[in-house]
C-alpha positions as semicolon CSV with decimal commas, in nm:
position;residue;x (nm);y (nm);z (nm)
1;M;0,037;0,009;0,003
2;R;0,128;0,348;-0,081
3;L;0,027;0,654;0,129
4;T;-0,046;1,004;-0,076
5;D;0,206;1,267;-0,084
6;Y;-0,110;1,427;0,129
7;T;-0,086;1,209;0,388
8;D;0,299;1,190;0,397
9;Y;0,319;1,643;0,414
10;T;0,050;1,572;0,679
11;L;0,265;1,325;0,872
12;R;0,551;1,587;0,851
13;V;0,373;1,872;0,939
14;L;0,262;1,706;1,266
15;M;0,607;1,560;1,350
16;Y;0,766;1,896;1,298
17;C;0,488;2,069;1,535
18;A;0,529;1,777;1,790
19;A;0,896;1,882;1,770
20;H;0,898;2,226;1,803
21;R;0,576;2,272;2,070
22;E;0,731;2,563;2,239
23;R;0,643;2,806;1,980
24;L;0,398;2,861;1,678
25;V;0,540;2,694;1,359
26;T;0,480;2,912;1,053
27;I;0,355;2,775;0,667
28;A;0,660;2,948;0,568
29;E;0,917;2,759;0,801
30;L;0,747;2,438;0,708
31;A;0,787;2,536;0,356
32;G;1,115;2,575;0,336
33;H;1,223;2,292;0,567
34;H;1,028;2,008;0,346
35;E;1,031;2,172;0,005
36;V;0,688;2,185;-0,021
37;S;0,482;2,474;-0,135
38;K;0,263;2,643;0,060
39;N;-0,038;2,627;-0,074
40;H;-0,024;2,251;-0,071
41;L;0,014;2,286;0,286
42;M;-0,235;2,560;0,364
43;K;-0,487;2,273;0,267
44;I;-0,297;2,012;0,491
45;V;-0,306;2,264;0,814
46;N;-0,680;2,403;0,719
47;D;-0,803;2,032;0,724
48;L;-0,580;1,956;1,038
49;A;-0,766;2,259;1,224
50;R;-1,098;2,144;1,082
51;Q;-1,007;1,804;1,250
52;G;-0,911;1,946;1,614
53;T;-0,545;1,847;1,580
54;V;-0,400;2,208;1,555
55;E;-0,497;2,534;1,603
56;T;-0,392;2,825;1,422
57;T;-0,358;3,169;1,453
58;R;-0,330;3,428;1,148
59;G;-0,151;3,751;1,120
60;R;0,179;3,913;1,188
61;G;0,333;3,661;1,452
62;G;0,089;3,391;1,415
63;G;0,115;3,015;1,320
64;L;-0,004;2,688;1,413
65;R;0,064;2,405;1,688
66;L;-0,087;2,109;1,838
67;L;-0,410;2,073;2,004
68;K;-0,378;1,767;2,171
69;N;-0,016;1,602;2,335
70;P;0,168;1,364;2,063
71;S;0,072;1,091;2,250
72;D;-0,276;1,111;2,200
73;I;-0,261;1,161;1,862
74;R;-0,263;0,819;1,686
75;V;-0,082;0,773;1,360
76;G;-0,360;0,569;1,239
77;D;-0,608;0,826;1,308
78;V;-0,421;1,105;1,103
79;V;-0,358;0,816;0,810
80;R;-0,739;0,772;0,821
81;G;-0,821;1,119;0,814
82;A;-0,584;1,205;0,520
83;E;-0,650;0,927;0,314
84;T;-0,939;0,939;0,077
85;D;-0,938;0,580;-0,068
86;F;-0,844;0,257;0,114
87;R;-0,960;0,045;-0,182
88;L;-0,660;-0,205;-0,256
89;V;-0,840;-0,349;-0,565
90;E;-1,117;-0,305;-0,769
91;C;-1,384;-0,539;-0,564
92;F;-1,347;-0,308;-0,232
93;D;-1,589;-0,109;-0,426
94;R;-1,924;-0,280;-0,500
95;R;-2,058;0,002;-0,706
96;T;-1,771;0,018;-0,964
97;N;-1,633;-0,366;-0,920
98;T;-1,658;-0,543;-1,282
99;C;-1,421;-0,840;-1,165
100;T;-1,553;-1,174;-1,300
101;L;-1,398;-1,343;-1,021
102;T;-1,552;-1,199;-0,708
103;P;-1,836;-1,455;-0,675
104;T;-1,541;-1,703;-0,584
105;C;-1,258;-1,520;-0,509
106;R;-1,072;-1,547;-0,191
107;L;-0,804;-1,249;-0,255
108;K;-1,036;-0,982;-0,134
109;K;-1,053;-1,114;0,216
110;V;-0,618;-1,158;0,217
111;F;-0,649;-0,794;0,123
112;S;-0,867;-0,678;0,356
113;S;-0,700;-0,874;0,670
114;A;-0,374;-0,709;0,548
115;L;-0,536;-0,342;0,530
116;Q;-0,674;-0,437;0,905
117;A;-0,349;-0,534;1,046
118;Y;-0,173;-0,216;0,869
119;L;-0,419;0,004;1,048
120;K;-0,385;-0,145;1,375
121;E;0,000;-0,123;1,328
122;L;-0,032;0,261;1,283
123;D;-0,305;0,298;1,579
124;G;-0,022;0,125;1,794
125;A;0,182;0,441;1,696
126;T;0,141;0,801;1,819
127;L;0,292;1,125;1,719
128;A;0,522;1,114;2,028
129;D;0,650;0,760;1,895
130;I;0,772;0,903;1,572
131;A;0,853;1,284;1,633
132;G;1,190;1,330;1,754
133;P;1,272;1,659;1,980
134;A;1,376;1,954;1,827
135;P;1,770;2,031;1,781
136;T;1,886;2,151;2,133
137;S;2,154;2,357;2,001
138;G;2,108;2,758;1,894
139;K;2,265;2,653;1,576
140;P;2,089;2,517;1,293
141;S;2,111;2,153;1,295
142;S;2,344;1,953;1,005
143;G;2,089;1,724;0,939
144;R;1,705;1,675;0,899
145;L;1,535;1,509;1,191
146;H;1,448;1,172;1,120
147;P;1,083;0,965;1,226
148;S;1,332;0,752;1,459
149;G;1,447;1,090;1,655
150;A;1,771;1,068;1,503
151;V;1,966;1,361;1,283
152;A;1,986;1,212;0,953
153;P;2,259;1,375;0,734
154;M;2,135;1,681;0,540
155;M;2,067;1,605;0,180
156;A;2,063;1,888;-0,092
157;P;1,782;2,036;-0,222
158;A;1,651;1,848;-0,507
159;K;1,726;2,086;-0,762
160;D;2,071;2,118;-0,616
161;R;2,144;1,765;-0,698
162;L;2,034;1,748;-1,057
163;I;2,258;2,108;-1,137
164;A;2,567;1,888;-0,965
165;K;2,469;1,541;-1,149
166;A;2,427;1,753;-1,467
167;A;2,805;1,920;-1,449
168;K;2,922;1,602;-1,369
């Protein structure tokens, strides 16, 4: 199963907010950190605010922050809230199913069980489990926060990597 970019960025927004609980986080900051458009992030933040996961403050000095404790935000709930389609195969939707094997096929049950196990695993993890602490030094980090909490080496932005590759 592949999650949409929307869900990926939703999780990134929440992880970043969890790592910076002491202050408001701005859309511009998130866009710069994750190299994602501000417009895309605004849609995500609006959805998270409507779901009651974050609160937003408009205007100068505004931003967003988590409304809940990271340990109370289950990853499975975030994924369910962000994903729009959990149909792994055509037969999951009775309205559009045209598969001729449906009357005798047992594959749907296997996929359904796998999806439930996947969501159960995600329900067992909270935002606190996947978000690392903010860097403690006053200097910018030399790496990006990895979901495990470790600092991963900073990778050059995609456009810089393409330029460097073309120069070789």
